[in-house]
All heavy atoms as a GROMACS GRO file, in nm:
protein
  610
    1MET      N    1   1.149   0.993  -3.207
    1MET     CA    2   1.155   0.913  -3.086
    1MET      C    3   1.227   0.782  -3.115
    1MET      O    4   1.222   0.730  -3.226
    1MET     CB    5   1.012   0.890  -3.035
    1MET     CG    6   1.000   0.805  -2.914
    1MET     SD    7   1.061   0.897  -2.773
    1MET     CE    8   1.067   0.776  -2.650
    2ILE      N    9   1.289   0.730  -3.016
    2ILE     CA   10   1.366   0.606  -3.029
    2ILE      C   11   1.278   0.489  -3.072
    2ILE      O   12   1.322   0.399  -3.142
    2ILE     CB   13   1.442   0.574  -2.898
    2ILE    CG1   14   1.546   0.463  -2.919
    2ILE    CG2   15   1.348   0.535  -2.787
    2ILE    CD1   16   1.665   0.507  -2.993
    3ALA      N   17   1.151   0.492  -3.032
    3ALA     CA   18   1.059   0.383  -3.068
    3ALA      C   19   1.036   0.374  -3.218
    3ALA      O   20   1.002   0.268  -3.269
    3ALA     CB   21   0.927   0.400  -2.995
    4ASP      N   22   1.057   0.484  -3.290
    4ASP     CA   23   1.041   0.481  -3.436
    4ASP      C   24   1.142   0.387  -3.500
    4ASP      O   25   1.118   0.334  -3.608
    4ASP     CB   26   1.057   0.621  -3.494
    4ASP     CG   27   0.945   0.714  -3.453
    4ASP    OD1   28   0.836   0.663  -3.420
    4ASP    OD2   29   0.967   0.836  -3.452
    5LEU      N   30   1.254   0.364  -3.435
    5LEU     CA   31   1.356   0.274  -3.489
    5LEU      C   32   1.313   0.128  -3.480
    5LEU      O   33   1.369   0.042  -3.547
    5LEU     CB   34   1.488   0.295  -3.417
    5LEU     CG   35   1.550   0.432  -3.435
    5LEU    CD1   36   1.674   0.446  -3.346
    5LEU    CD2   37   1.584   0.459  -3.580
    6LEU      N   38   1.213   0.100  -3.398
    6LEU     CA   39   1.164  -0.038  -3.386
    6LEU      C   40   1.084  -0.077  -3.510
    6LEU      O   41   1.081  -0.193  -3.548
    6LEU     CB   42   1.076  -0.053  -3.262
    6LEU     CG   43   1.144  -0.026  -3.128
    6LEU    CD1   44   1.040  -0.028  -3.017
    6LEU    CD2   45   1.252  -0.129  -3.103
    7ASP      N   46   1.017   0.022  -3.572
    7ASP     CA   47   0.930  -0.006  -3.686
    7ASP      C   48   1.002   0.007  -3.819
    7ASP      O   49   0.948  -0.031  -3.921
    7ASP     CB   50   0.811   0.091  -3.685
    7ASP     CG   51   0.721   0.071  -3.565
    7ASP    OD1   52   0.720  -0.041  -3.510
    7ASP    OD2   53   0.653   0.166  -3.527
    8ASP      N   54   1.121   0.064  -3.816
    8ASP     CA   55   1.195   0.082  -3.940
    8ASP      C   56   1.214  -0.054  -4.006
    8ASP      O   57   1.189  -0.157  -3.945
    8ASP     CB   58   1.331   0.147  -3.911
    8ASP     CG   59   1.342   0.282  -3.977
    8ASP    OD1   60   1.292   0.292  -4.089
    8ASP    OD2   61   1.397   0.374  -3.916
    9PRO      N   62   1.259  -0.056  -4.131
    9PRO     CA   63   1.278  -0.188  -4.191
    9PRO      C   64   1.350  -0.279  -4.092
    9PRO      O   65   1.446  -0.238  -4.029
    9PRO     CB   66   1.367  -0.158  -4.312
    9PRO     CG   67   1.338  -0.017  -4.345
    9PRO     CD   68   1.304   0.050  -4.215
   10PRO      N   69   1.298  -0.400  -4.076
   10PRO     CA   70   1.351  -0.488  -3.973
   10PRO      C   71   1.502  -0.510  -3.987
   10PRO      O   72   1.546  -0.579  -4.076
   10PRO     CB   73   1.274  -0.618  -3.990
   10PRO     CG   74   1.166  -0.592  -4.088
   10PRO     CD   75   1.194  -0.461  -4.154
   11ASN      N   76   1.574  -0.448  -3.900
   11ASN     CA   77   1.718  -0.465  -3.895
   11ASN      C   78   1.751  -0.497  -3.750
   11ASN      O   79   1.734  -0.412  -3.663
   11ASN     CB   80   1.789  -0.337  -3.940
   11ASN     CG   81   1.939  -0.350  -3.938
   11ASN    OD1   82   1.997  -0.422  -3.857
   11ASN    ND2   83   2.003  -0.278  -4.028
   12PRO      N   84   1.796  -0.618  -3.722
   12PRO     CA   85   1.816  -0.658  -3.582
   12PRO      C   86   1.919  -0.571  -3.509
   12PRO      O   87   1.910  -0.553  -3.389
   12PRO     CB   88   1.863  -0.803  -3.591
   12PRO     CG   89   1.902  -0.825  -3.732
   12PRO     CD   90   1.829  -0.725  -3.815
   13HIS      N   91   2.013  -0.513  -3.581
   13HIS     CA   92   2.113  -0.427  -3.516
   13HIS      C   93   2.049  -0.296  -3.469
   13HIS      O   94   2.075  -0.251  -3.358
   13HIS     CB   95   2.230  -0.400  -3.609
   13HIS     CG   96   2.302  -0.524  -3.651
   13HIS    ND1   97   2.376  -0.600  -3.564
   13HIS    CD2   98   2.307  -0.588  -3.770
   13HIS    CE1   99   2.426  -0.705  -3.627
   13HIS    NE2  100   2.386  -0.700  -3.753
   14ILE      N  101   1.966  -0.238  -3.554
   14ILE     CA  102   1.899  -0.113  -3.517
   14ILE      C  103   1.794  -0.139  -3.410
   14ILE      O  104   1.786  -0.067  -3.311
   14ILE     CB  105   1.836  -0.046  -3.642
   14ILE    CG1  106   1.948   0.000  -3.736
   14ILE    CG2  107   1.748   0.071  -3.601
   14ILE    CD1  108   1.899   0.053  -3.869
   15SER      N  109   1.714  -0.244  -3.429
   15SER     CA  110   1.612  -0.276  -3.329
   15SER      C  111   1.675  -0.310  -3.195
   15SER      O  112   1.626  -0.267  -3.090
   15SER     CB  113   1.527  -0.395  -3.376
   15SER     OG  114   1.457  -0.364  -3.492
   16GLY      N  115   1.783  -0.385  -3.196
   16GLY     CA  116   1.851  -0.421  -3.072
   16GLY      C  117   1.906  -0.300  -3.000
   16GLY      O  118   1.894  -0.288  -2.877
   17ALA      N  119   1.965  -0.208  -3.074
   17ALA     CA  120   2.018  -0.086  -3.013
   17ALA      C  121   1.905   0.000  -2.957
   17ALA      O  122   1.916   0.056  -2.847
   17ALA     CB  123   2.099  -0.007  -3.115
   18ALA      N  124   1.795   0.011  -3.030
   18ALA     CA  125   1.680   0.088  -2.983
   18ALA      C  126   1.623   0.025  -2.856
   18ALA      O  127   1.587   0.096  -2.761
   18ALA     CB  128   1.573   0.097  -3.092
   19LEU      N  129   1.617  -0.107  -2.853
   19LEU     CA  130   1.567  -0.176  -2.734
   19LEU      C  131   1.660  -0.154  -2.615
   19LEU      O  132   1.613  -0.136  -2.502
   19LEU     CB  133   1.551  -0.326  -2.762
   19LEU     CG  134   1.429  -0.362  -2.846
   19LEU    CD1  135   1.441  -0.504  -2.900
   19LEU    CD2  136   1.302  -0.345  -2.768
   20ASP      N  137   1.790  -0.152  -2.638
   20ASP     CA  138   1.886  -0.125  -2.531
   20ASP      C  139   1.861   0.013  -2.471
   20ASP      O  140   1.865   0.030  -2.348
   20ASP     CB  141   2.030  -0.136  -2.581
   20ASP     CG  142   2.073  -0.279  -2.607
   20ASP    OD1  143   2.013  -0.372  -2.549
   20ASP    OD2  144   2.168  -0.297  -2.686
   21VAL      N  145   1.835   0.112  -2.556
   21VAL     CA  146   1.808   0.248  -2.508
   21VAL      C  147   1.676   0.251  -2.432
   21VAL      O  148   1.667   0.313  -2.324
   21VAL     CB  149   1.809   0.348  -2.626
   21VAL    CG1  150   1.761   0.486  -2.580
   21VAL    CG2  151   1.946   0.356  -2.687
   22ILE      N  152   1.574   0.185  -2.483
   22ILE     CA  153   1.444   0.180  -2.415
   22ILE      C  154   1.459   0.115  -2.278
   22ILE      O  155   1.405   0.164  -2.178
   22ILE     CB  156   1.340   0.107  -2.504
   22ILE    CG1  157   1.305   0.196  -2.624
   22ILE    CG2  158   1.215   0.071  -2.423
   22ILE    CD1  159   1.226   0.125  -2.732
   23ILE      N  160   1.532   0.006  -2.271
   23ILE     CA  161   1.554  -0.064  -2.144
   23ILE      C  162   1.628   0.028  -2.046
   23ILE      O  163   1.592   0.036  -1.928
   23ILE     CB  164   1.630  -0.196  -2.167
   23ILE    CG1  165   1.539  -0.296  -2.238
   23ILE    CG2  166   1.682  -0.253  -2.036
   23ILE    CD1  167   1.612  -0.418  -2.294
   24ALA      N  168   1.729   0.098  -2.096
   24ALA     CA  169   1.806   0.188  -2.009
   24ALA      C  170   1.719   0.301  -1.955
   24ALA      O  171   1.725   0.335  -1.836
   24ALA     CB  172   1.926   0.244  -2.085
   25ILE      N  173   1.636   0.360  -2.041
   25ILE     CA  174   1.547   0.468  -1.997
   25ILE      C  175   1.448   0.415  -1.894
   25ILE      O  176   1.425   0.477  -1.790
   25ILE     CB  177   1.474   0.531  -2.117
   25ILE    CG1  178   1.574   0.606  -2.205
   25ILE    CG2  179   1.363   0.625  -2.070
   25ILE    CD1  180   1.517   0.651  -2.338
   26ALA      N  181   1.387   0.302  -1.923
   26ALA     CA  182   1.288   0.244  -1.831
   26ALA      C  183   1.351   0.207  -1.697
   26ALA      O  184   1.290   0.222  -1.592
   26ALA     CB  185   1.221   0.123  -1.894
   27ALA      N  186   1.475   0.160  -1.700
   27ALA     CA  187   1.542   0.117  -1.578
   27ALA      C  188   1.577   0.236  -1.487
   27ALA      O  189   1.594   0.218  -1.367
   27ALA     CB  190   1.669   0.039  -1.612
   28THR      N  191   1.586   0.355  -1.544
   28THR     CA  192   1.617   0.473  -1.464
   28THR      C  193   1.493   0.534  -1.400
   28THR      O  194   1.505   0.630  -1.324
   28THR     CB  195   1.687   0.582  -1.548
   28THR    OG1  196   1.599   0.626  -1.649
   28THR    CG2  197   1.817   0.532  -1.605
   29GLY      N  198   1.377   0.481  -1.432
   29GLY     CA  199   1.254   0.532  -1.371
   29GLY      C  200   1.181   0.632  -1.458
   29GLY      O  201   1.082   0.691  -1.415
   30ASP      N  202   1.225   0.652  -1.580
   30ASP     CA  203   1.158   0.746  -1.671
   30ASP      C  204   1.064   0.674  -1.767
   30ASP      O  205   1.047   0.716  -1.881
   30ASP     CB  206   1.263   0.825  -1.750
   30ASP     CG  207   1.341   0.920  -1.662
   30ASP    OD1  208   1.286   0.965  -1.560
   30ASP    OD2  209   1.456   0.950  -1.696
   31GLU      N  210   1.002   0.567  -1.720
   31GLU     CA  211   0.918   0.487  -1.809
   31GLU      C  212   0.790   0.558  -1.852
   31GLU      O  213   0.731   0.526  -1.954
   31GLU     CB  214   0.885   0.352  -1.747
   31GLU     CG  215   0.805   0.357  -1.620
   31GLU     CD  216   0.888   0.370  -1.494
   31GLU    OE1  217   1.010   0.370  -1.499
   31GLU    OE2  218   0.827   0.381  -1.389
   32GLU      N  219   0.746   0.660  -1.778
   32GLU     CA  220   0.622   0.730  -1.812
   32GLU      C  221   0.630   0.794  -1.951
   32GLU      O  222   0.533   0.792  -2.025
   32GLU     CB  223   0.589   0.835  -1.706
   32GLU     CG  224   0.545   0.778  -1.574
   32GLU     CD  225   0.419   0.693  -1.583
   32GLU    OE1  226   0.328   0.728  -1.661
   32GLU    OE2  227   0.414   0.590  -1.515
   33ALA      N  228   0.744   0.851  -1.985
   33ALA     CA  229   0.760   0.912  -2.117
   33ALA      C  230   0.749   0.806  -2.226
   33ALA      O  231   0.687   0.830  -2.330
   33ALA     CB  232   0.895   0.983  -2.126
   34LEU      N  233   0.808   0.690  -2.203
   34LEU     CA  234   0.800   0.582  -2.301
   34LEU      C  235   0.658   0.530  -2.314
   34LEU      O  236   0.609   0.506  -2.425
   34LEU     CB  237   0.894   0.468  -2.262
   34LEU     CG  238   1.043   0.501  -2.263
   34LEU    CD1  239   1.122   0.388  -2.197
   34LEU    CD2  240   1.092   0.526  -2.404
   35ILE      N  241   0.592   0.513  -2.201
   35ILE     CA  242   0.454   0.463  -2.203
   35ILE      C  243   0.364   0.562  -2.276
   35ILE      O  244   0.281   0.523  -2.358
   35ILE     CB  245   0.404   0.436  -2.060
   35ILE    CG1  246   0.482   0.320  -2.000
   35ILE    CG2  247   0.254   0.408  -2.057
   35ILE    CD1  248   0.461   0.300  -1.850
   36GLY      N  249   0.384   0.691  -2.248
   36GLY     CA  250   0.304   0.795  -2.313
   36GLY      C  251   0.324   0.800  -2.463
   36GLY      O  252   0.234   0.842  -2.536
   37ASP      N  253   0.441   0.759  -2.510
   37ASP     CA  254   0.469   0.759  -2.654
   37ASP      C  255   0.424   0.630  -2.722
   37ASP      O  256   0.450   0.611  -2.840
   37ASP     CB  257   0.617   0.780  -2.679
   37ASP     CG  258   0.659   0.924  -2.656
   37ASP    OD1  259   0.571   1.014  -2.663
   37ASP    OD2  260   0.778   0.948  -2.631
   38GLY      N  261   0.360   0.540  -2.650
   38GLY     CA  262   0.305   0.418  -2.710
   38GLY      C  263   0.407   0.309  -2.734
   38GLY      O  264   0.387   0.224  -2.822
   39VAL      N  265   0.514   0.307  -2.657
   39VAL     CA  266   0.618   0.206  -2.677
   39VAL      C  267   0.565   0.065  -2.652
   39VAL      O  268   0.600  -0.029  -2.724
   39VAL     CB  269   0.741   0.237  -2.589
   39VAL    CG1  270   0.841   0.124  -2.591
   39VAL    CG2  271   0.806   0.366  -2.635
   40ILE      N  272   0.478   0.049  -2.553
   40ILE     CA  273   0.427  -0.085  -2.522
   40ILE      C  274   0.354  -0.143  -2.642
   40ILE      O  275   0.372  -0.261  -2.675
   40ILE     CB  276   0.337  -0.081  -2.397
   40ILE    CG1  277   0.421  -0.046  -2.274
   40ILE    CG2  278   0.265  -0.214  -2.377
   40ILE    CD1  279   0.341  -0.023  -2.148
   41ALA      N  280   0.274  -0.062  -2.708
   41ALA     CA  281   0.200  -0.111  -2.826
   41ALA      C  282   0.294  -0.152  -2.939
   41ALA      O  283   0.264  -0.243  -3.015
   41ALA     CB  284   0.103  -0.003  -2.874
   42ARG      N  285   0.409  -0.087  -2.948
   42ARG     CA  286   0.506  -0.123  -3.051
   42ARG      C  287   0.586  -0.247  -3.013
   42ARG      O  288   0.633  -0.320  -3.099
   42ARG     CB  289   0.601  -0.008  -3.078
   42ARG     CG  290   0.532   0.109  -3.144
   42ARG     CD  291   0.629   0.218  -3.174
   42ARG     NE  292   0.562   0.327  -3.243
   42ARG     CZ  293   0.624   0.423  -3.306
   42ARG    NH1  294   0.757   0.423  -3.311
   42ARG    NH2  295   0.558   0.519  -3.366
   43LEU      N  296   0.602  -0.270  -2.884
   43LEU     CA  297   0.679  -0.386  -2.839
   43LEU      C  298   0.599  -0.515  -2.843
   43LEU      O  299   0.654  -0.622  -2.870
   43LEU     CB  300   0.730  -0.362  -2.697
   43LEU     CG  301   0.837  -0.255  -2.680
   43LEU    CD1  302   0.869  -0.236  -2.532
   43LEU    CD2  303   0.962  -0.289  -2.758
   44ASP      N  304   0.470  -0.508  -2.813
   44ASP     CA  305   0.387  -0.629  -2.807
   44ASP      C  306   0.398  -0.717  -2.932
   44ASP      O  307   0.420  -0.837  -2.920
   44ASP     CB  308   0.241  -0.595  -2.779
   44ASP     CG  309   0.214  -0.572  -2.631
   44ASP    OD1  310   0.292  -0.622  -2.547
   44ASP    OD2  311   0.114  -0.505  -2.600
   45PRO      N  312   0.386  -0.662  -3.053
   45PRO     CA  313   0.397  -0.748  -3.172
   45PRO      C  314   0.537  -0.807  -3.190
   45PRO      O  315   0.553  -0.910  -3.255
   45PRO     CB  316   0.364  -0.655  -3.288
   45PRO     CG  317   0.305  -0.533  -3.231
   45PRO     CD  318   0.347  -0.525  -3.088
   46MET      N  319   0.636  -0.743  -3.130
   46MET     CA  320   0.774  -0.792  -3.145
   46MET      C  321   0.799  -0.919  -3.065
   46MET      O  322   0.901  -0.985  -3.083
   46MET     CB  323   0.873  -0.683  -3.105
   46MET     CG  324   0.872  -0.563  -3.198
   46MET     SD  325   0.989  -0.436  -3.147
   46MET     CE  326   1.144  -0.515  -3.189
   47LEU      N  327   0.707  -0.955  -2.977
   47LEU     CA  328   0.722  -1.079  -2.901
   47LEU      C  329   0.718  -1.202  -2.991
   47LEU      O  330   0.764  -1.309  -2.954
   47LEU     CB  331   0.613  -1.090  -2.794
   47LEU     CG  332   0.628  -0.998  -2.675
   47LEU    CD1  333   0.501  -1.000  -2.590
   47LEU    CD2  334   0.748  -1.037  -2.592
   48ASP      N  335   0.664  -1.186  -3.111
   48ASP     CA  336   0.652  -1.297  -3.205
   48ASP      C  337   0.773  -1.313  -3.297
   48ASP      O  338   0.772  -1.397  -3.386
   48ASP     CB  339   0.526  -1.280  -3.292
   48ASP     CG  340   0.399  -1.287  -3.209
   48ASP    OD1  341   0.399  -1.355  -3.105
   48ASP    OD2  342   0.299  -1.223  -3.249
   49THR      N  343   0.876  -1.233  -3.276
   49THR     CA  344   0.994  -1.241  -3.362
   49THR      C  345   1.066  -1.375  -3.347
   49THR      O  346   1.060  -1.438  -3.242
   49THR     CB  347   1.092  -1.125  -3.333
   49THR    OG1  348   1.198  -1.131  -3.426
   49THR    CG2  349   1.148  -1.134  -3.192
   50ASP      N  350   1.132  -1.415  -3.453
   50ASP     CA  351   1.209  -1.540  -3.450
   50ASP      C  352   1.348  -1.520  -3.391
   50ASP      O  353   1.416  -1.617  -3.357
   50ASP     CB  354   1.224  -1.596  -3.592
   50ASP     CG  355   1.090  -1.644  -3.648
   50ASP    OD1  356   1.002  -1.681  -3.568
   50ASP    OD2  357   1.074  -1.643  -3.772
   51ASP      N  358   1.390  -1.393  -3.376
   51ASP     CA  359   1.523  -1.363  -3.324
   51ASP      C  360   1.520  -1.369  -3.171
   51ASP      O  361   1.457  -1.285  -3.106
   51ASP     CB  362   1.564  -1.223  -3.371
   51ASP     CG  363   1.708  -1.188  -3.335
   51ASP    OD1  364   1.759  -1.241  -3.233
   51ASP    OD2  365   1.768  -1.109  -3.408
   52PRO      N  366   1.588  -1.468  -3.111
   52PRO     CA  367   1.581  -1.483  -2.965
   52PRO      C  368   1.644  -1.366  -2.889
   52PRO      O  369   1.599  -1.333  -2.779
   52PRO     CB  370   1.656  -1.613  -2.937
   52PRO     CG  371   1.740  -1.637  -3.057
   52PRO     CD  372   1.672  -1.571  -3.173
   53VAL      N  373   1.744  -1.301  -2.945
   53VAL     CA  374   1.807  -1.188  -2.878
   53VAL      C  375   1.709  -1.071  -2.870
   53VAL      O  376   1.691  -1.009  -2.764
   53VAL     CB  377   1.937  -1.146  -2.951
   53VAL    CG1  378   1.994  -1.018  -2.892
   53VAL    CG2  379   2.038  -1.259  -2.946
   54ILE      N  380   1.643  -1.042  -2.982
   54ILE     CA  381   1.544  -0.933  -2.985
   54ILE      C  382   1.428  -0.967  -2.894
   54ILE      O  383   1.382  -0.884  -2.816
   54ILE     CB  384   1.495  -0.907  -3.129
   54ILE    CG1  385   1.611  -0.861  -3.218
   54ILE    CG2  386   1.380  -0.808  -3.131
   54ILE    CD1  387   1.671  -0.728  -3.179
   55ARG      N  388   1.380  -1.091  -2.900
   55ARG     CA  389   1.267  -1.132  -2.816
   55ARG      C  390   1.300  -1.115  -2.667
   55ARG      O  391   1.219  -1.066  -2.590
   55ARG     CB  392   1.226  -1.276  -2.847
   55ARG     CG  393   1.097  -1.317  -2.779
   55ARG     CD  394   1.046  -1.454  -2.823
   55ARG     NE  395   1.150  -1.556  -2.830
   55ARG     CZ  396   1.196  -1.610  -2.942
   55ARG    NH1  397   1.149  -1.571  -3.058
   55ARG    NH2  398   1.291  -1.702  -2.939
   56ASN      N  399   1.420  -1.154  -2.626
   56ASN     CA  400   1.460  -1.139  -2.486
   56ASN      C  401   1.466  -0.992  -2.444
   56ASN      O  402   1.427  -0.957  -2.333
   56ASN     CB  403   1.596  -1.206  -2.461
   56ASN     CG  404   1.585  -1.357  -2.462
   56ASN    OD1  405   1.478  -1.413  -2.439
   56ASN    ND2  406   1.695  -1.424  -2.489
   57LYS      N  407   1.514  -0.907  -2.533
   57LYS     CA  408   1.518  -0.764  -2.503
   57LYS      C  409   1.377  -0.706  -2.493
   57LYS      O  410   1.350  -0.621  -2.408
   57LYS     CB  411   1.600  -0.689  -2.608
   57LYS     CG  412   1.748  -0.716  -2.598
   57LYS     CD  413   1.826  -0.636  -2.700
   57LYS     CE  414   1.975  -0.667  -2.688
   57LYS     NZ  415   2.057  -0.576  -2.767
   58VAL      N  416   1.288  -0.752  -2.580
   58VAL     CA  417   1.149  -0.706  -2.576
   58VAL      C  418   1.085  -0.747  -2.444
   58VAL      O  419   1.016  -0.667  -2.379
   58VAL     CB  420   1.068  -0.760  -2.696
   58VAL    CG1  421   0.920  -0.735  -2.679
   58VAL    CG2  422   1.119  -0.698  -2.825
   59VAL      N  423   1.107  -0.870  -2.402
   59VAL     CA  424   1.052  -0.919  -2.276
   59VAL      C  425   1.104  -0.834  -2.159
   59VAL      O  426   1.028  -0.793  -2.071
   59VAL     CB  427   1.084  -1.069  -2.254
   59VAL    CG1  428   1.054  -1.113  -2.113
   59VAL    CG2  429   1.008  -1.153  -2.354
   60LYS      N  430   1.233  -0.806  -2.161
   60LYS     CA  431   1.291  -0.724  -2.054
   60LYS      C  432   1.233  -0.583  -2.054
   60LYS      O  433   1.200  -0.529  -1.948
   60LYS     CB  434   1.443  -0.718  -2.069
   60LYS     CG  435   1.512  -0.648  -1.955
   60LYS     CD  436   1.663  -0.660  -1.965
   60LYS     CE  437   1.728  -0.598  -1.843
   60LYS     NZ  438   1.874  -0.612  -1.848
   61ALA      N  439   1.220  -0.524  -2.171
   61ALA     CA  440   1.163  -0.390  -2.181
   61ALA      C  441   1.019  -0.387  -2.132
   61ALA      O  442   0.979  -0.297  -2.056
   61ALA     CB  443   1.171  -0.340  -2.326
   62LEU      N  444   0.941  -0.486  -2.173
   62LEU     CA  445   0.801  -0.491  -2.128
   62LEU      C  446   0.792  -0.514  -1.978
   62LEU      O  447   0.706  -0.457  -1.911
   62LEU     CB  448   0.725  -0.600  -2.205
   62LEU     CG  449   0.691  -0.566  -2.349
   62LEU    CD1  450   0.636  -0.688  -2.421
   62LEU    CD2  451   0.592  -0.451  -2.356
   63TRP      N  452   0.882  -0.593  -1.924
   63TRP     CA  453   0.882  -0.617  -1.780
   63TRP      C  454   0.905  -0.486  -1.705
   63TRP      O  455   0.845  -0.462  -1.601
   63TRP     CB  456   0.990  -0.719  -1.745
   63TRP     CG  457   0.993  -0.755  -1.601
   63TRP    CD1  458   0.911  -0.844  -1.538
   63TRP    CD2  459   1.081  -0.703  -1.502
   63TRP    NE1  460   0.944  -0.849  -1.404
   63TRP    CE2  461   1.048  -0.763  -1.379
   63TRP    CE3  462   1.185  -0.611  -1.505
   63TRP    CZ2  463   1.115  -0.735  -1.261
   63TRP    CZ3  464   1.252  -0.583  -1.387
   63TRP    CH2  465   1.216  -0.644  -1.267
   64LEU      N  466   0.989  -0.401  -1.760
   64LEU     CA  467   1.017  -0.272  -1.696
   64LEU      C  468   0.905  -0.170  -1.719
   64LEU      O  469   0.884  -0.081  -1.637
   64LEU     CB  470   1.148  -0.214  -1.750
   64LEU     CG  471   1.275  -0.286  -1.706
   64LEU    CD1  472   1.393  -0.240  -1.791
   64LEU    CD2  473   1.302  -0.262  -1.558
   65LEU      N  474   0.834  -0.182  -1.831
   65LEU     CA  475   0.735  -0.081  -1.868
   65LEU      C  476   0.593  -0.111  -1.821
   65LEU      O  477   0.517  -0.019  -1.794
   65LEU     CB  478   0.733  -0.062  -2.020
   65LEU     CG  479   0.856   0.003  -2.079
   65LEU    CD1  480   0.850  -0.002  -2.230
   65LEU    CD2  481   0.867   0.147  -2.032
   66VAL      N  482   0.556  -0.238  -1.816
   66VAL     CA  483   0.418  -0.272  -1.782
   66VAL      C  484   0.405  -0.269  -1.630
   66VAL      O  485   0.472  -0.345  -1.560
   66VAL     CB  486   0.379  -0.411  -1.838
   66VAL    CG1  487   0.239  -0.449  -1.794
   66VAL    CG2  488   0.390  -0.411  -1.989
   67PRO      N  489   0.319  -0.181  -1.579
   67PRO     CA  490   0.307  -0.169  -1.433
   67PRO      C  491   0.242  -0.292  -1.372
   67PRO      O  492   0.155  -0.355  -1.431
   67PRO     CB  493   0.219  -0.046  -1.414
   67PRO     CG  494   0.146  -0.029  -1.542
   67PRO     CD  495   0.232  -0.090  -1.650
   68GLU      N  496   0.290  -0.326  -1.255
   68GLU     CA  497   0.230  -0.434  -1.178
   68GLU      C  498   0.101  -0.382  -1.114
   68GLU      O  499   0.085  -0.262  -1.096
   68GLU     CB  500   0.326  -0.481  -1.068
   68GLU     CG  501   0.454  -0.540  -1.120
   68GLU     CD  502   0.433  -0.672  -1.190
   68GLU    OE1  503   0.344  -0.749  -1.148
   68GLU    OE2  504   0.505  -0.699  -1.287
   69VAL      N  505   0.013  -0.471  -1.077
   69VAL     CA  506  -0.114  -0.431  -1.017
   69VAL      C  507  -0.090  -0.349  -0.891
   69VAL      O  508  -0.153  -0.246  -0.870
   69VAL     CB  509  -0.201  -0.556  -0.985
   69VAL    CG1  510  -0.324  -0.516  -0.906
   69VAL    CG2  511  -0.239  -0.627  -1.112
   70GLU      N  512   0.006  -0.391  -0.807
   70GLU     CA  513   0.029  -0.316  -0.684
   70GLU      C  514   0.086  -0.178  -0.711
   70GLU      O  515   0.072  -0.088  -0.630
   70GLU     CB  516   0.118  -0.393  -0.587
   70GLU     CG  517   0.252  -0.432  -0.642
   70GLU     CD  518   0.253  -0.571  -0.703
   70GLU    OE1  519   0.146  -0.631  -0.721
   70GLU    OE2  520   0.361  -0.620  -0.735
   71ASP      N  521   0.150  -0.157  -0.827
   71ASP     CA  522   0.200  -0.025  -0.863
   71ASP      C  523   0.086   0.067  -0.908
   71ASP      O  524   0.093   0.187  -0.890
   71ASP     CB  525   0.303  -0.034  -0.975
   71ASP     CG  526   0.429  -0.105  -0.932
   71ASP    OD1  527   0.454  -0.111  -0.809
   71ASP    OD2  528   0.501  -0.155  -1.019
   72VAL      N  529  -0.015   0.009  -0.969
   72VAL     CA  530  -0.127   0.088  -1.020
   72VAL      C  531  -0.218   0.130  -0.906
   72VAL      O  532  -0.267   0.242  -0.902
   72VAL     CB  533  -0.206   0.007  -1.126
   72VAL    CG1  534  -0.328   0.082  -1.170
   72VAL    CG2  535  -0.116  -0.024  -1.245
   73VAL      N  536  -0.243   0.041  -0.812
   73VAL     CA  537  -0.330   0.072  -0.699
   73VAL      C  538  -0.247   0.145  -0.595
   73VAL      O  539  -0.170   0.086  -0.522
   73VAL     CB  540  -0.391  -0.057  -0.640
   73VAL    CG1  541  -0.480  -0.024  -0.522
   73VAL    CG2  542  -0.469  -0.133  -0.745
   74MET      N  543  -0.264   0.275  -0.591
   74MET     CA  544  -0.184   0.357  -0.501
   74MET      C  545  -0.241   0.357  -0.360
   74MET      O  546  -0.168   0.357  -0.263
   74MET     CB  547  -0.177   0.501  -0.551
   74MET     CG  548  -0.116   0.510  -0.690
   74MET     SD  549   0.050   0.449  -0.694
   74MET     CE  550   0.137   0.601  -0.685
   75SER      N  551  -0.372   0.360  -0.349
   75SER     CA  552  -0.432   0.359  -0.216
   75SER      C  553  -0.563   0.283  -0.221
   75SER      O  554  -0.629   0.276  -0.324
   75SER     CB  555  -0.454   0.502  -0.167
   75SER     OG  556  -0.547   0.568  -0.251
   76LYS      N  557  -0.598   0.230  -0.109
   76LYS     CA  558  -0.724   0.156  -0.096
   76LYS      C  559  -0.823   0.241  -0.021
   76LYS      O  560  -0.792   0.295   0.086
   76LYS     CB  561  -0.697   0.026  -0.019
   76LYS     CG  562  -0.820  -0.055   0.004
   76LYS     CD  563  -0.786  -0.179   0.085
   76LYS     CE  564  -0.914  -0.248   0.126
   76LYS     NZ  565  -0.891  -0.354   0.221
   77PRO      N  566  -0.940   0.257  -0.077
   77PRO     CA  567  -1.040   0.336  -0.004
   77PRO      C  568  -1.075   0.267   0.128
   77PRO      O  569  -1.082   0.145   0.135
   77PRO     CB  570  -1.161   0.339  -0.097
   77PRO     CG  571  -1.128   0.256  -0.214
   77PRO     CD  572  -0.988   0.206  -0.202
   78GLN      N  573  -1.091   0.345   0.228
   78GLN     CA  574  -1.126   0.291   0.360
   78GLN      C  575  -1.275   0.253   0.363
   78GLN      O  576  -1.359   0.326   0.311
   78GLN     CB  577  -1.098   0.394   0.469
   78GLN     CG  578  -0.952   0.431   0.480
   78GLN     CD  579  -0.866   0.311   0.515
   78GLN    OE1  580  -0.902   0.230   0.597
   78GLN    NE2  581  -0.751   0.301   0.452
   79ASP      N  582  -1.299   0.138   0.420
   79ASP     CA  583  -1.439   0.094   0.435
   79ASP      C  584  -1.506   0.178   0.542
   79ASP      O  585  -1.449   0.203   0.649
   79ASP     CB  586  -1.444  -0.054   0.476
   79ASP     CG  587  -1.393  -0.144   0.365
   79ASP    OD1  588  -1.406  -0.105   0.246
   79ASP    OD2  589  -1.341  -0.251   0.397
   80GLU      N  590  -1.624   0.221   0.512
   80GLU     CA  591  -1.700   0.297   0.612
   80GLU      C  592  -1.818   0.211   0.656
   80GLU      O  593  -1.891   0.158   0.573
   80GLU     CB  594  -1.749   0.429   0.554
   80GLU     CG  595  -1.634   0.522   0.525
   80GLU     CD  596  -1.684   0.657   0.476
   80GLU    OE1  597  -1.796   0.697   0.514
   80GLU    OE2  598  -1.610   0.721   0.399
   81TYR      N  599  -1.834   0.200   0.784
   81TYR     CA  600  -1.944   0.118   0.835
   81TYR      C  601  -2.043   0.203   0.907
   81TYR      O  602  -2.020   0.296   0.970
   81TYR     CB  603  -1.892   0.010   0.932
   81TYR     CG  604  -1.804  -0.090   0.861
   81TYR    CD1  605  -1.665  -0.081   0.866
   81TYR    CD2  606  -1.860  -0.193   0.789
   81TYR    CE1  607  -1.586  -0.173   0.802
   81TYR    CE2  608  -1.781  -0.285   0.724
   81TYR     CZ  609  -1.644  -0.274   0.731
   81TYR     OH  610  -1.566  -0.366   0.666
   0.00000   0.00000   0.00000
């Protein structure tokens, strides 16, 4: 999986390219496969990187992958009185 390249020896070129692919996949609406493979858990620690380019890509990827509250709540149960 592409996410395995994030954990490889820290190489900003490989990590950056892997993040570009993750962002592209998530932007097309196929984020469920990435989420199911645990990509979010691999991206969270990368927020602490000193490389601003990698950090910005991680933020963008997480923005695309982490569902908003309104996306998670599909329907509201009707109140019965």
